[in-house]
C-alpha positions, 0 to 999 in steps of 0.5 A, a space after each residue: 495568458 499567465 500574469 502575476 495575478 494568477 501566479 501569486 495565489 498559487 505561490 501563496 498556497 505553497 508556503 504551507 500554513 502551520 508547523 507539523 504537530 507530531 503526536 506520536 507517543 513512544 508506545 505507538 512507535 513501539 507497537 508500530 515498529 514491533 508490528 512491522 517487524 513481526 509481520 515482515 519476519 513471518 513473511 520472510 520466514 515463509 519465503 525461506 521455508 517454502 522456497 517460494 516468493 511471499 514478499 514483494 517490496 510494496 508489502 513493507 510500506 503496506 505493513 507500516 501503514 496498517 500499523 501506523 495509520 490504523 485509524 485512517 482509510 489507507 490502513 483499512 483492510 478493504 484498502 490494503 487487500 483491494 488495492 493490491 489486487 486491483 494494481 496486480 490485476 491491471 498490471 498482469 492484464 496489461 503485461 499479457 496484452 501489450 508487454 512491458 515498456 515504459 509506456 505500458 508501465 505508466 499506463 498500468 500505474 495510471 489505471 491503478 490509481 484511477 481504479 483505486 480512487 473509483 473503488 475507494 481502495 486508495 492505498 499508495 504502496 500498491 502503486 509499486 505492484 505494477 512496476 514490480 510485476 511488469 519489470 519481472 514478468 509475473 503471471 496470473 498466479 502472482 495475483 494470488 500468491 504472493 499478492 492476495 495471501 500476503 495482503 491478508 497476512 498483513 491485515 491479520 497481523 494488523 488485527 492482532 497487533 493493533 488490538 493489543 493496544 487498549 486505545 486502538 480498534 482495528 479495523 474501523 471498517 471492512 467494506 
């Protein structure tokens, strides 16, 4: 039975502890913004030039994390590439085995999160991939183009843009 003794500690945790300490500098904001612009522009241009899909919505959030969270696990190449591959593989497998329904999309997302955590490739934008894939009915080819190639493009631009800043070193690790 739940009583005030159990509820009060939970409510105390929800108050938070301190104010946000935003340490973003103008140069960091400019580098991140320009980096995302250049990366996404190239991917959009590839889509128009080749008349083939190179962009998926989750890539915009991935490029943002690579450019802004360059020193955090979520922005590292292993996490970006690995999570998009894991999420897409799971989604295409479930789609081919069981079809697309709310239950199957939820299962694909659940399996994606579990596998990302177990493989230490946590990258939240990739959680959009199962929904994109299952709602659109993409096949196995989607795993390589645009998913793998697009994730690699994002990492390559992260390598270039982040390392132009004298105080940044990207990546912190590959594997």
